[in-house]
N, C-alpha and C positions, 0 to 999 in steps of 0.2 A: 738166580736171575744171570743167566746168560744168557748168548747171543751168537748166532751162525753168522762171520760175516767173510765176505770176499777181502782178497788185498791183493794187491798188482807187486812187485817184488821191485824197490826202487834204488833201496838204502844201500850207499857203498858196508857198509860194516853187515849186515848179512850174507851178500853176493860172494859164493864162494864155499858156506859153514855150509854143516849135513841138518835134516832137519833135527836130529837125534841131537845139535851143538845148543839148539834154540827151543826146543819144547820138550816136551809143558815147562809153566810153570803156573806160581802160583796164578795169572791171573788172563793163561789163555794154553790151547792147547789145536797144534794142525793137523788136525784129519783129514783134507786132501790133497794132491798136489795138480795143476796142470801144466804142465809142459806140451809144449808140441803140436798141441789142439790132444795129446792123450792125458785124462785123467785116473792118477793113480791113487790109494791110498794111502797114506802115508804113512810115508818106514822111516828109522833113522838114519838111513841110510842113502836115501834125495839129496843132491846139493842143490841150492835154491843158484836157481839162476837171474841175471836181470828182466821179470816183464815176467816171469814162470806169475800164475796165481794159483792163492790154493782159501782155502780155508780155513776157521778158524772157529776156530767154541770158543767165543770171551764174555767175561764177567763183563754187561752193562759195565759195572764205575771205571772201567779198565781199558774200555770200547778206542775211544780217542786217545791213548795213550803209544796202544801196542799199533793198529793205526800210522801212527808217528813213525814209532821204533822202524818200523818195514820198511818208512814210504820218505823219509826225509834223513837225508846228509846234515854230515854237519853241516852246522852254520858257520857257515866265514862273515870273521870280524868286519864290523863296517869303518868306511875309511873317509 
């Protein structure tokens, strides 16, 4: 049970990392990356930059966790 979803990179923890450093995992695999209006088949050498959009094949039970990983920055403690 998997789905293809598009995610826009926002999280500082993945910006500057290569696809090979973050994919595949037991929950998802990056399939395609859109950079500067160019669609690229994912390969290990593509470096993720803020606002890149990529397509991920993800297990349904891990969709929320996967989206959060790529879009949320560290939560600051409340004051």
